[in-house]
N, C-alpha and C positions, 0 to 999 in steps of 0.2 A: 758469507755465501750470497751470491747474486741470484735471488729467486726469479728475477725477471726473465732470465734466459730459459727458464723452464716453462714459462707461460705459453709460449707458442706450441711446443710439442704436446703439452698437456691439453691445450685447446684443440689441436688437431686430433688427438686421441679420443677426446670426448665427442667431437664431431663425427668421427668414424664410427664410434659405438652407436651414436644416435641414428646415423644413416643406415647402419647395418640392421638395427632393430626395426627401423621404419620400413626398410626394404623387405625384410623377412615377413613382417606383419602384412605389408601391402601384397606381397606375393601370395601368402597363405590366404588372404581375403579374396584375392583375384581367382586363385585356384578353386576356392570354395564357391564363389559366385558362378564361375564357369561351370563347375560340376552341377550346381543346382539348376542353372539355366538349361544345361544340356538335357537333364531329365525332363524339364518342362517342355522344351521345344521338340524333342525327338518324336512324340506322337503327332505333332503338327507337321513335321517334315515327312514322316511316314505316309500320312494321308495325302499330303500335297504331291509327293512324287508318284503315288499311286494314281492320282487324278491326272497328272501330266500325261500319262500314257493314254488313259481312257478318253480324255478330251480330244485327242488327235483323231480318234476313231469316230466319236460322236459329232465333233465339230461344234459342240455347245459350250460357249465360253462361260456360261453361268455355273458350270461345274467347278470352276476354280476362282470365280470372282470373290468369294468370301474369304480367300486367303490373303488378299491384298489390302493395304492401307490406302484406300482410294480418297481419303481426306487429304492425302499428301500428293503433290504434283509428281514426285518420284514414284509413288505407288501407282498412280494413273499411267505413267510411262511404262512401268514394268508390266502392268496388265495389258497395255496396248501392244507391247512386243509379243505377248502370247496370242493376242488376237490376230496379229499379222502372220505369225507362223501357222496358226490354225487355218487361216484363209489360204495361205500359200499351199499347204499340204493338200487341202481340198481341191484347189485349182489344178495343182500338178497331177494328182491322181485322176482327175476327170480328163485332162488332156492326154494322159498316157494310157487311158482306157484300162485302168486297173483299180483295185480296191485294197486298202490296208486291212489286214485280217487280225492283227494283234499289235499291241504296243505296251511294253511294260518296262519299268525302271527300278533299279536299286541304287543306293548312293552310299558313299563313304565320307565321313567327316574327317577332314585333314587338320583343321584348326578352328578354335573358337576364341573370339576376343570380346570380353564383356565390358560394357560401358555403364554409365549411370542410368541411361534411359533406353538403351538399345543393345543389341548383341549382333556381332558380325560372325557369320559362319562361312568358312571356305570348305567346299565339298566337291566331290566328283560324282557325277551322275553317269551311270552306264545303262543304256537303253537298247532293248531288242525289239525289232519291228519285223512283221511279216506282211507280204503283199502278194496278190495274185492278179494276173491279167484276166480280163473278162473272157478273152478268147481261150484261156487255159486255166480256168478257175480251179481245177483239181491240183494244180502245182503251186505250192507256197514257196516263195523266195524269202530268204531271211537275210537281214542286214543288222549291223550294229552301229550305235552312235556313242560317243563319249563327250561329255560336256562338263567343263569346270565352272562352278558357280561361286561368286562372292555375294552372299545374301545378307542383307540387313533386316533384322526382325525388331519390331517395336511392340510394346505392350499397350493395347488400347482396350479400355473397359475389361481389364483382366484377361484379355485374349491376345496371343502372339500373332502379329500380322506381318506380311512382307512389305517393306517400304522400298527396298532396292533389290534387284537381282541382275547382276552383271555377268554375262557369259558370252563366249563365242558359240554361235548356234549353227550346227551342221544343216539345219533346216531353213536357215535364213542367212546364207553366207555372204551375200552381196554387201560390199562396203561402199560402193560408188552411187548407189541409188536407194531411194526410199520407196516403200510400198511396191516392192518388186513383184512382178507377175511372171509365171513360168512361160516358157516358149510353147508354141503350138505343138500338138502331139504328132504321133506317127501311127499310121494304120498297121495292124498286125502283120499283114502280108509283106510289108516293106522291110521288116526286120530280117536280118540274115538267118537263113534256115539251117546253116551248117553248125551253129553253136549249140552246145549241150547245156541243158538247164542245170542249175546248182543242185537240184535234188537228185540228179542222176550221177553216177560215178564218172568223174571227169578223167579223161586221159591225161597222163603227165606229158607236158610239152617236151618235145625232143630237143636235146642240147645239140645245136648245130656247130657252134664254134666257141669263141671266147666268152660270150655272154650266157650265163646259166639262168634261163627263165624260171625253171622250177625252183632254184635256190632263191631267186629274187622274190617270187610270190611267197615262199615259205617264210622268208625274213619279214616281208611286209605283213603277213598274217600274225606272226609272233609278236611283233613290236608295234601293233596298231594302237597302242595306248589304252585309253579308258573305254574304247568302244567294245560293246558286246561282241564276242567271237574271237577276240584277240587273245594272245598268250602272255606269258611273262607276268602273270598276276596283274594284268591291266596297266603295266608300267612301261615307259620307254626304255631303250637300251641305256643303262647307266654309263656305258663307255663313252657316250657322246654328250656334248653340251645340249641343253634344252633351251631353245630360243623362244619359247612361249613368253609373251610379255615384252619381248624386245625385237619385234618384227615378225614373229611367227616361225613355226618349226617345220612347215610343210616341205620346203626345198631341202633342208637338212635331212629330213626323213627319206626323201626320194634318193638323195645322194648315198645315204647308207644302204638303201635297197640295191642300188646299182653296184656298189663296191662290196659290201659284206655278203649280200645274197647272190648278186649276179656275177661277182668276181672281176669287175672292171678295175684295173689298177689306178691308183692315184698318180698324179704327176705334179709338176711345179705350179700348175694353174688351178687344178682341182684337187683339194686335199683338206684333211682334218689332221692337225698335228698333236692331238691329245688335249689341247686347251682351246684353241680357236680354229675357225674354218676360213678357207679362202672365200673370196666373193663368189666365185663360180660354184662353190660347194653349197653355200647357204642362201644365196639370193636368186629368186626365180628368173628374172630377165637374163642374168649372167649365166645361169646353168643352161638355159635354152640356147644362148649364143655359143656356149662352149660345146654342147653336144652337136649342134649343126655344123659349126665351122671346123671341128676336129674330125668330122665324119663318123663319130660314134653314134650319132642319131640321124634320122632322116625324117623330114616333114612329110607326113602322109597327106594331110589336108588341113585347111584352115577355114573357119566360117562359123556362122550361127548354127544353132542346134539343127534346124531343118537341112542346112547344107551338109551336115555330117551324116545324116541318116537317110537322105533320099538318094535314089539311083541317079547317076550322071554318066556322061560319056566317059569321063576319066575314071569314075568309080561305079561300074555297072551295078554293083550290089550295095552301094553306099560305102562311105569311108569306114563306117563301123565294122564292115565285114573284113577289113584289111588290118585292123589292129589286133595285136596278140597279147596274151598274158605277159606281163613284164614290161610292156610298152608304157609310155607316159602320156598324160593329157595335161595341157596348159590351159589356164583360164585367164582371159584378157578382159579388162574393164577400162573403158576410155583410153584405149591405145596402149595400156601397160599390162604386162603379165604380172598377175598378183597371186597366183596359186598353182600348185602342182599336185597331181594325183598319179598313183601307179595302178595300172590295170591288173586286177587279181582274178578276174573271171568274167563270166557272162551269165545273165539271168535267163529265165525260161523263154524269153522272146529274143535272146541274142544280144541284148543291150549290154555294153561293157559296164562292169562294176569296178569301183576303185577303193583303195585304202589311202587315207591321208592323215596328217597330223595337224595340229593347232585346233581345228575342229576335227576331232578324231572320228574316222569312218572305217568301217569294215564291210567290204562287199556292198557298197551303196551305188545305185545307178549314177552314172557319171555326172548327170545334169541336175540331180536332186539338190535343191538348196540354191540354185542359181537362176537368174531371171532371163527373160527373152533377149536382153541386149548383150549378154555375155558372148564373147567370141572364143571358140575352142581351137586348140591346135593339137592334132594327134601326131605323136612322135614315135616312130619305130626305132628301137634300139638295134643297131646292126649287129648281127651274129658274127 
C-alpha cells in the first residue's frame, strides 16, 4: 500500500478540523467580548445621547467634553465637530429670530465590533427638536433628524471614552466649506402670511393634474428614514437601493417621492430597474437638468438665502411664497448641485420645511444646516 498518497488528504482534513475549532472558538470569544462590552458601554451611550440634545439648547460644550478622549488627536477632532454644530445652531437660531425649545435623542445599535483595545459601534440616532419664533412664541414647530454614527470607544483609566465619531450631520451639512456660518436672517413680517403653521390642521393640497402632491408628501413622510416623525419603523423603502456611503441617497429619495408618491412615470432616461438607477434618477445635477429640460419642473428662483425670502419685483412676496408642498429645493456649492430636498410643509412663519435622505430630515427648515454661501434653486413640479 502506498501510504504517501494518503498524506495530503489527511493533512487537509487535520487543517480543516483545526481551522474549524479555531474559528468557532474565536467566534464564541468575539461574541462574548461584544456582549460584555455592550453591557459596559450602554450606560455611557445612554448618557451621551441624552446630553447631545441638552447641549444644543444650553450651548455649553462642557456638558459633553468628558465623553471624549481628548488625549487623542481624533478625540479632539470629534469634540471640535460638536463645538462647530453647537455654534452653528446658536448662530442660526439668532439670525432666524427663534429659540429651540427641546431636543432629545434615542438610538439603536446596529452592530458592534470589538478589538483588543477599542470597540466600534455602528448606531442610528433619532432626534426630535422643537422651536418657536420669538414673534409667535406660543407655537412650537417640531422637526426630526436621523444620524448614522460610527463610533470608536476606547478604555482610558477604566472609563469608556469616544475617540472617533463619524457621521453625516443634518446640522452641519456643508461639505465645501469649513467653519460654516448661517446666512443672515429674515424679519417676521417678510415671511409669507398665507402659510398655515404645522400646529394647525393643514389643508390637503388639491390634485390638479398628473402630479399628486398629497401622495408625494405622504411618501416623503413615511420613508424619511431615521429622522423623528417618519414612518416605516425609521427605515428606507427596501424596494429601492440605498446609496448611502456611495455618493448619498438624497436624489434617489426625491426620485422615489416624485414617482411612488407623486405618480410621475419613469422613462428611458429617468428610472430605477429594480437593481440600479439611471444617472437622472440618482445624481443631483442630472435630475435637475432632466426636470427642467423635459418640462416636468420649472425653476421658480435661484439665489442665496436672502434672495429667496425677500420681496422682489419678480416675486412680490418672495420666492418662498410661490413654492408648494411636493416641490423641490436644490442646494448648490461652488457651482455644483450637491443636494436635493422635497418640500413637505411650512412652519409657523411660512418657511418651507423639507424631508431629505443621507442626512435624514423630517420637516426641517430648508436652510438649517447650510451656510451663507449656499445657492438655492426652488423647483416647481408642473401639475
